[in-house]
Structures are given as structure tokens and as C-alpha cells.
C-alpha positions as CSV (number, residue, x, y, z in Angstrom):
1,X,77.9,41.1,-0.6
2,X,81.1,40.0,-2.7
3,X,81.2,36.6,-4.1
4,X,83.0,33.8,-2.3
5,X,85.3,32.7,-4.9
6,X,87.9,35.1,-6.0
7,X,90.1,33.2,-7.8
8,X,88.4,32.8,-11.8
9,X,89.3,31.2,-14.7
10,X,89.5,34.0,-16.9
11,X,88.6,31.3,-20.1
12,X,85.5,30.4,-18.4
13,X,84.7,32.5,-15.5
14,X,83.9,36.2,-15.5
15,X,83.0,38.4,-12.5
16,X,80.3,40.9,-13.4
17,X,79.7,43.7,-11.0
18,X,79.8,42.8,-7.2
19,X,78.5,39.7,-6.6
20,X,77.5,38.2,-10.2
21,X,79.4,35.9,-12.2
22,X,79.0,34.3,-15.2
23,X,80.7,31.1,-16.4
24,X,80.5,28.4,-19.0
25,X,78.7,25.1,-18.6
26,X,79.7,22.9,-21.7
27,X,79.4,25.6,-24.8
28,X,77.0,28.1,-23.3
29,X,77.1,30.7,-20.7
30,X,75.5,30.9,-17.3
31,X,75.0,33.6,-14.6
32,X,75.2,33.4,-11.0
33,X,74.3,36.4,-8.8
34,X,74.1,36.2,-4.9
35,X,71.1,37.6,-3.6
36,X,71.9,39.5,0.1
37,X,68.6,39.9,1.1
38,X,67.1,36.3,0.6
39,X,70.6,34.6,1.3
40,X,70.6,32.7,-2.2
41,X,72.2,32.4,-5.3
42,X,69.9,33.5,-8.4
43,X,70.6,31.1,-11.3
44,X,69.8,31.0,-15.0
45,X,70.9,30.3,-18.5
46,X,72.1,33.3,-20.6
47,X,71.5,31.0,-23.9
48,X,74.7,32.1,-25.6
49,X,77.9,30.8,-26.5
50,X,79.3,34.1,-27.1
51,X,81.4,35.6,-24.2
52,X,80.4,39.4,-25.3
53,X,76.9,38.7,-25.6
54,X,76.8,36.8,-22.2
55,X,78.2,39.8,-20.5
56,X,76.1,42.2,-22.2
57,X,73.0,39.8,-20.8
58,X,74.5,39.5,-17.6
59,X,74.6,43.1,-16.7
60,X,71.1,43.7,-17.8
61,X,69.9,40.8,-15.5
62,X,72.1,42.3,-12.9
63,X,70.5,45.8,-12.9
64,X,67.2,44.3,-13.2
65,X,67.9,42.3,-10.0
66,X,69.1,44.8,-8.1
67,X,66.2,47.4,-8.8
68,X,64.0,44.5,-7.6
69,X,65.9,43.8,-4.4
70,X,65.9,47.9,-3.5
71,X,62.3,48.1,-4.4
72,X,61.8,45.1,-1.7
73,X,60.5,42.6,-4.4
74,X,61.8,38.7,-4.0
75,X,63.2,37.0,-7.0
76,X,62.4,33.6,-5.5
77,X,58.9,32.7,-4.8
78,X,57.9,33.8,-1.3
79,X,55.3,31.8,0.8
80,X,51.6,32.6,1.7
81,X,53.0,33.1,5.3
82,X,55.7,35.7,4.1
83,X,52.9,37.3,2.1
84,X,50.6,37.7,4.8
85,X,53.2,39.1,7.0
86,X,53.6,41.5,4.7
87,X,50.4,42.8,4.1
88,X,49.8,43.1,7.8
89,X,53.0,44.8,8.6
90,X,51.7,47.3,6.0
91,X,48.6,47.3,7.6
92,X,49.9,48.0,10.9
93,X,51.1,51.2,9.8
94,X,47.8,52.3,9.2
95,X,46.5,52.0,12.9
96,X,45.7,55.4,14.6
97,X,46.6,57.7,11.7
98,X,44.4,60.1,9.9
99,X,42.4,58.2,7.3
100,X,43.9,54.8,8.3
101,X,42.2,52.0,10.4
102,X,41.7,51.5,14.0
103,X,43.6,49.0,16.0
104,X,40.3,46.6,16.0
105,X,40.2,46.5,12.6
106,X,43.4,45.4,12.3
107,X,43.3,42.5,14.8
108,X,40.1,41.5,12.5
109,X,42.3,41.4,9.5
110,X,45.2,39.5,11.2
111,X,42.5,36.9,12.0
112,X,40.8,36.7,8.8
113,X,44.4,36.0,7.0
114,X,45.2,33.3,9.9
115,X,42.1,31.6,8.8
116,X,43.4,31.8,5.4
117,X,46.8,30.5,6.2
118,X,45.1,27.4,8.1
119,X,43.1,27.0,4.8
120,X,45.8,27.0,2.1
121,X,49.1,26.2,4.3
122,X,51.5,28.4,5.5
123,X,54.6,26.8,3.2
124,X,52.3,27.3,0.1
125,X,54.4,29.4,-2.4
126,X,52.3,32.5,-4.2
127,X,53.7,31.4,-7.4
128,X,51.7,28.0,-6.9
129,X,48.3,29.9,-6.0
130,X,45.7,29.7,-9.0
131,X,42.6,31.5,-9.6
132,X,40.6,28.4,-7.8
133,X,42.6,28.2,-4.8
134,X,39.9,29.5,-2.9
135,X,37.5,26.7,-3.9
136,X,35.9,24.9,-0.9
137,X,37.1,27.6,1.4
138,X,33.7,28.0,3.0
139,X,33.4,24.2,4.1
140,X,36.6,23.9,5.3
141,X,36.0,27.3,7.5
142,X,32.6,25.7,8.5
143,X,34.1,22.7,10.1
144,X,35.6,24.5,13.4
145,X,36.6,23.1,16.6
146,X,33.9,22.8,19.1
147,X,31.3,23.0,16.3
148,X,30.9,26.7,16.8
149,X,28.6,28.2,13.9
150,X,30.3,30.2,11.3
151,X,27.8,32.8,9.4
152,X,28.2,33.3,5.8
153,X,28.5,36.8,6.4
154,X,31.7,36.3,8.3
155,X,33.3,34.2,5.4
156,X,32.5,36.8,3.0
157,X,34.1,39.6,4.9
158,X,37.0,37.0,5.5
159,X,37.2,36.4,1.6
160,X,37.1,40.1,0.6
161,X,40.1,40.8,3.1
162,X,42.0,37.9,1.6
163,X,41.5,39.4,-2.0
164,X,42.4,43.1,-0.7
165,X,45.7,41.3,0.4
166,X,46.2,39.5,-3.3
167,X,45.6,42.6,-4.6
168,X,48.2,45.0,-2.7
169,X,50.7,41.8,-3.5
170,X,49.8,41.8,-7.0
171,X,50.5,45.6,-7.0
172,X,53.9,45.1,-5.7
173,X,54.6,42.1,-8.1
174,X,54.8,39.9,-5.6
175,X,52.3,37.4,-7.4
176,X,50.3,37.1,-10.6
177,X,47.2,36.6,-9.2
178,X,45.3,39.6,-8.4
179,X,42.2,37.8,-6.8
180,X,41.2,34.4,-5.6
181,X,37.9,33.0,-6.6
182,X,35.9,31.3,-4.2
183,X,32.9,28.9,-4.5
184,X,29.5,30.7,-5.2
185,X,27.2,31.4,-2.0
186,X,23.9,31.6,-1.8
187,X,23.0,35.2,-2.0
188,X,22.4,37.0,1.5
189,X,19.3,38.8,1.4
190,X,20.2,42.4,2.2
191,X,16.5,43.4,2.3
192,X,13.3,42.8,4.1
193,X,13.9,39.2,5.0
194,X,17.5,39.9,6.1
195,X,16.7,42.0,8.7
196,X,13.7,39.7,10.0
197,X,16.3,36.6,10.0
198,X,19.5,38.2,11.5
199,X,18.0,40.3,14.3
200,X,15.9,39.0,17.8
201,X,12.5,39.7,18.7
202,X,11.8,41.4,21.9
203,X,10.6,37.8,23.3
204,X,13.7,36.3,22.2
205,X,15.8,39.2,24.2
206,X,13.6,38.4,27.1
207,X,14.4,34.9,26.9
208,X,18.5,35.7,26.5
209,X,18.1,38.0,29.5
210,X,16.6,35.5,31.8
211,X,18.7,32.5,30.2
212,X,21.9,34.6,31.6
213,X,20.9,33.8,35.2
214,X,20.5,30.1,34.3
215,X,23.6,30.4,32.4
216,X,26.0,31.5,35.2
217,X,24.2,29.6,38.2
218,X,27.1,28.3,39.6
219,X,25.3,25.4,42.0
220,X,23.3,24.2,38.8
221,X,26.2,24.1,36.5
222,X,29.0,23.1,38.7
223,X,31.0,26.0,37.4
224,X,34.8,26.5,39.0
225,X,35.7,30.1,40.0
226,X,37.3,30.9,36.7
227,X,34.2,29.4,34.8
228,X,31.7,31.2,36.6
229,X,33.5,34.7,35.9
230,X,34.0,33.9,32.3
231,X,30.6,33.3,31.8
232,X,29.1,36.2,34.1
233,X,31.5,38.7,32.1
234,X,30.1,37.6,28.6
235,X,26.7,37.7,29.5
236,X,27.4,41.3,31.0
237,X,28.6,42.4,27.3
238,X,25.4,41.0,25.7
239,X,23.2,42.4,28.0
240,X,25.1,45.6,27.4
241,X,25.1,45.2,23.5
242,X,21.6,44.8,23.7
243,X,20.9,48.3,25.4
244,X,23.7,50.1,23.4
245,X,23.8,49.1,19.8
246,X,27.5,49.5,20.0
247,X,29.7,47.6,17.7
248,X,32.1,44.8,18.8
249,X,35.2,46.5,18.5
250,X,33.8,49.5,20.0
251,X,32.1,48.0,23.0
252,X,35.1,45.8,24.0
253,X,37.5,48.8,24.0
254,X,35.3,50.8,27.0
255,X,37.1,51.8,29.7
256,X,35.9,53.1,32.9
257,X,36.4,56.9,31.5
258,X,33.9,56.2,28.9
259,X,30.9,56.1,31.0
260,X,29.5,58.4,33.4
261,X,26.2,58.7,35.2
262,X,23.6,61.3,35.1
263,X,19.8,61.6,36.1
264,X,17.0,63.6,33.9
265,X,13.0,64.2,34.8
266,X,10.8,64.1,31.8
267,X,9.4,67.3,30.8
268,X,6.3,68.1,33.3
269,X,6.9,65.2,35.2
270,X,8.7,64.9,38.8
271,X,9.8,61.0,38.0
272,X,13.7,60.8,37.8
273,X,15.0,58.8,35.3
274,X,18.5,57.6,35.7
275,X,20.8,57.7,32.6
276,X,24.3,56.4,31.6
277,X,26.4,58.4,29.4
278,X,28.6,56.5,27.1
279,X,31.5,58.0,24.9
280,X,32.9,56.3,22.0
281,X,36.5,57.7,21.4
282,X,37.7,58.4,17.9
283,X,40.5,55.6,18.2
284,X,38.4,53.1,19.2
285,X,35.4,54.3,16.4
286,X,35.1,52.3,13.0
287,X,34.2,55.5,11.5
288,X,37.2,57.3,13.4
289,X,34.7,60.2,14.7
290,X,34.2,60.5,18.7
291,X,30.3,60.5,19.8
292,X,28.6,60.3,22.8
293,X,25.0,59.2,23.9
294,X,22.5,58.3,26.5
295,X,21.3,55.1,27.6
296,X,18.5,54.5,30.3
297,X,19.9,51.1,32.3
298,X,22.3,52.7,34.4
299,X,22.0,49.4,36.9
300,X,23.7,47.1,34.1
301,X,26.9,48.9,34.1
302,X,26.7,49.5,37.9
303,X,26.5,45.6,38.6
304,X,29.1,45.2,35.8
305,X,31.5,47.6,37.6
306,X,31.0,46.2,40.8
307,X,31.5,42.3,39.5
308,X,34.6,43.6,37.8
309,X,36.4,45.1,40.7
310,X,35.0,42.1,43.2
311,X,37.1,39.9,40.5
312,X,39.9,42.3,40.7
313,X,40.1,42.3,44.5
314,X,39.7,38.5,45.0
315,X,42.9,38.6,42.6
316,X,44.9,41.1,44.8
317,X,45.2,43.2,42.0
318,X,45.3,46.8,43.2
319,X,45.0,50.2,41.5
320,X,45.1,53.8,41.7
321,X,42.8,56.5,41.0
322,X,44.6,56.8,37.4
323,X,44.8,53.4,36.5
324,X,41.0,53.0,37.8
325,X,39.9,55.4,35.0
326,X,41.7,53.6,32.2
327,X,40.6,50.3,33.3
328,X,38.6,48.4,30.6
329,X,34.8,47.8,31.5
330,X,35.3,43.7,30.2
331,X,38.2,42.6,32.1
332,X,38.8,40.0,34.5
333,X,42.7,40.5,35.3
334,X,43.1,44.3,34.9
335,X,44.7,44.2,31.5
336,X,43.2,41.8,28.7
337,X,39.6,42.3,27.5
338,X,37.1,39.7,26.6
339,X,38.1,38.1,23.4
340,X,36.0,37.7,20.4
341,X,36.4,33.7,20.6
342,X,35.1,33.9,24.1
343,X,32.2,36.2,23.0
344,X,31.3,33.7,20.2
345,X,31.5,30.8,22.4
346,X,29.4,31.9,25.0
347,X,26.9,33.3,22.8
348,X,26.2,29.9,20.7
349,X,25.8,28.2,24.4
350,X,23.6,31.2,25.8
351,X,21.3,30.7,22.7
352,X,20.6,27.0,23.7
353,X,20.0,28.0,27.0
354,X,17.5,30.3,25.6
355,X,16.1,28.3,23.3
356,X,16.4,30.8,20.5
357,X,14.8,28.5,17.4
358,X,15.7,28.0,14.0
359,X,19.4,29.0,14.7
360,X,20.7,27.0,12.0
361,X,18.5,29.0,9.4
362,X,19.0,32.3,10.7
363,X,22.4,34.4,10.8
364,X,22.4,35.2,14.1
365,X,25.6,36.4,16.0
366,X,26.3,38.8,18.7
367,X,26.3,41.5,16.2
368,X,22.6,40.9,16.0
369,X,22.2,42.5,19.1
370,X,23.3,45.8,17.4
371,X,20.4,44.9,14.7
372,X,18.2,44.5,17.4
373,X,19.0,48.1,19.0
374,X,18.5,49.7,15.7
375,X,15.4,48.1,14.9
376,X,14.0,48.9,18.3
377,X,14.8,52.6,17.9
378,X,13.3,53.2,14.6
379,X,10.1,50.9,15.5
380,X,9.8,53.0,18.2
381,X,9.3,56.5,15.9
382,X,13.3,57.4,16.9
383,X,14.3,59.5,13.7
384,X,17.0,58.1,11.4
385,X,19.3,61.2,12.3
386,X,19.1,60.5,15.8
387,X,19.6,56.5,15.2
388,X,22.5,57.2,12.8
389,X,24.0,59.9,15.3
390,X,24.0,57.3,18.4
391,X,25.0,54.4,16.4
392,X,27.7,56.1,14.5
393,X,26.6,55.4,11.1
394,X,25.3,57.2,8.3
395,X,21.6,58.0,7.5
396,X,22.0,56.6,3.9
397,X,23.1,53.2,5.4
398,X,20.3,53.3,7.9
399,X,17.7,53.8,5.5
400,X,19.2,51.1,3.2
401,X,19.7,48.6,5.4
402,X,16.3,49.2,7.8
403,X,13.9,50.5,5.0
404,X,11.3,47.9,5.4
405,X,10.8,49.0,9.2
406,X,9.0,51.9,8.3
407,X,6.7,50.2,5.9
408,X,5.8,47.5,8.9
409,X,5.3,50.8,11.3
410,X,3.3,52.3,8.8
411,X,0.9,49.8,8.1
412,X,0.2,49.2,12.0
413,X,-0.5,53.0,12.1
414,X,-3.2,52.5,9.3
415,X,-5.2,49.9,11.0
416,X,-5.0,51.5,14.4
417,X,-8.3,53.0,14.3
418,X,-10.2,50.1,12.4
419,X,-12.7,48.5,14.3
420,X,-13.6,44.6,13.5
421,X,-16.8,43.3,13.5
422,X,-17.0,39.7,14.8
423,X,-20.2,38.8,13.2
């Protein structure tokens, strides 16, 4: 864009290329350049009283500013909101491409950074951030509406996302900080005690299944149709999570075409076992690899499908056969799937009904159903290879995270043949 002013005083004003001007203020020369992308003038002193020197310095500034503009860099300090938007726009280009990320991961990153903006302020300039700008983040994040419990692991994951964004912005010279420091939190155990803390026992899962009946009782809880449907769908989600070990993103994106029913007889027996085949598609898998596996609880899936179809029928939502196949499992309107916020809200409420003890000292979250599933498979003697294949993870990760379970099982096997004398 050309300068708005076209007539110059040759003694005190000189046009430098297109959109730039040097002018005298007192005895010293100044520069003004219009930045089209930012719709503002960049102004600064050339720190000289000599016109020739001023022109040379102005041309250097011009080329530097133009190079920054062409590379997408901003001269004026951008806000944290603008920085987040740029990072999310970059991440969005990676969704669905080879070596990129899945849509669920992008949604998680967006949620993490939304919490960061709530904390730091959307109009805060990136140039105003200091190394300790993340202090008190955990304390502020813990004070949520509706008193929902925020686990330490969740906050640590958010902090990791925030610093990934800061490094991205730093490499593009949009901020002077490659990372933000946060309050040092008490170390989260990753070994023996961690697994015992953030998973369920068999008795607790039985209590949770029993609690789903009470939680969804329309008469007892005086529920409206919408409230009952929301609770019912959430409870189906938790029950299926406990019998499949699916990740949150994988489970929420299941469609009707991803499940199939079969039956199998045990070798040497005539009794039929009804199975459900589940396929996790490449585009919904965290590890970007298609996998399929079987689970024995066919009734739970059939009940969910019957409940979902009844809800859609009451809402007069008609679907053809093709649309039926692509219909999400966990939906009440045929389009939108159960949200993570809804899952977390009903999880906390269900834990209260089930009277799960010491919740305030345990890192129990909906993902704990996956830990429970893997734990039970290992304790039942299933090989690490089979567990890893079914759950879409590596053998190394299984061994690293659940190493203590083998020791527990070996101890029990070691004392099985012992007889104790009561005397």
C-alpha cells in the first residue's frame, strides 16, 4: 500500500520505496512504514541528523520489515489468542495426513489451549509473557465450575501442550520464550503404586455397574426425558469402556459399521459364546493403525443400539440403510457424539452413587476403565503381545506401565500349593 500522503517537503520528508517515509522531528530523522497485513504504521527513530545516513538506515529497516512480513512474522506484538489461533491452524493441517494427528487429538489440543487462554488472558501480549507466567496454573485449573475433579495428569498434559505451542511460536520468532515454567507439582508415580491408585478393583467395577441402574432410575431421580437419555448414554459409554479398553477418542468415534456380531464355540465344547467384533479405523486410532478385536459382551452393544434407535425414533429422525451404517454409537441426535465434558460430569456423579472410596486421593478418571481392562487381561494370563495388539499400544509400553502385575501373579502362583496349619 502506498503512503496516504503524496506531497512532501523535500527538506524534511523523503519517501523511501513504497509505503515508507523518513521525516525530521527536531534535528533527528525518524521513519514511518505502513504494514499492510497489520494495518498499522511502524514508527521508530533512525538516531541520526544526517539525511544520507538516515536514508541508508531506513532502507535497511524497510528490507528487514518486508522480509518479516513475507515470512508471516508480525512486527507488533501479537496476543496470546492470536498465537493460539496460528498454532491451531498449523495443527489442523496435520489432521488426517500420514505422520500427522487424528481429529480427536486436534480437539484435545484445542481444549488444552482454551484452558490456557482462560488462565493467561486472551488479550495478553506474547511479549508480556515471562518465564514464570505459568505459576499458579494448577491451582486456577483446579477451581472449575460444578466442582469437577481435575486430575494432576490432565494438568501435566495441558502444560505439555502449552509448551509445545510456545516452542513453535519461538522458532517462528513470534515470542522470546521457548517455554513457560509451571509450579513444580508432586511427582506422579508411574510404577507400582500408580496403577493401584488410578484403576478400579473388580468389586468397584461391580459396584459401578450396579450404580448405573440407580443413576438412570427416572422415577427415583425425577428425570426429564433429556436428562434420562444423557445419563443412559453415559452409562453405556462407561460399561463398554470397561469391557473393551478403548481410548476415549477411539470409543467416541465408533460407528455402527465398526461393530459386528459373531459366535464361537470353545474347542471341545458345544456351548456357544456370543462375541462382538470391534474395528478401530486408522483415522480414529491414536497410533494411526487399523486394528480389530473381539469381546464377549454382545448384550451391552445390542442394548445400546436399541436405546439409541428408540431415542432417534422418538425425535422423528429417519435414516436410510447407508446412513445407519455410518451412525455414531454414542449419539442422541444422529450427528453429535457424547462430549468429553458430559463424560467427565456423569463419571463424577456415578462415582458418588457407586460410593467409590478415597476418590480425592486417587487419580480416577474415565480413562481408568482402560487401565482396569488391561490389568485384568494381564492378571488372567493373557500375553503382553495379545494385550498390546488388542489395545493398540506397544509391548514395551505394557511392560513399562504394568510391570508389577506379573510379580503379583507370580507371588500368588508361588503360594497356591501351600497348606497352612492352623495350630
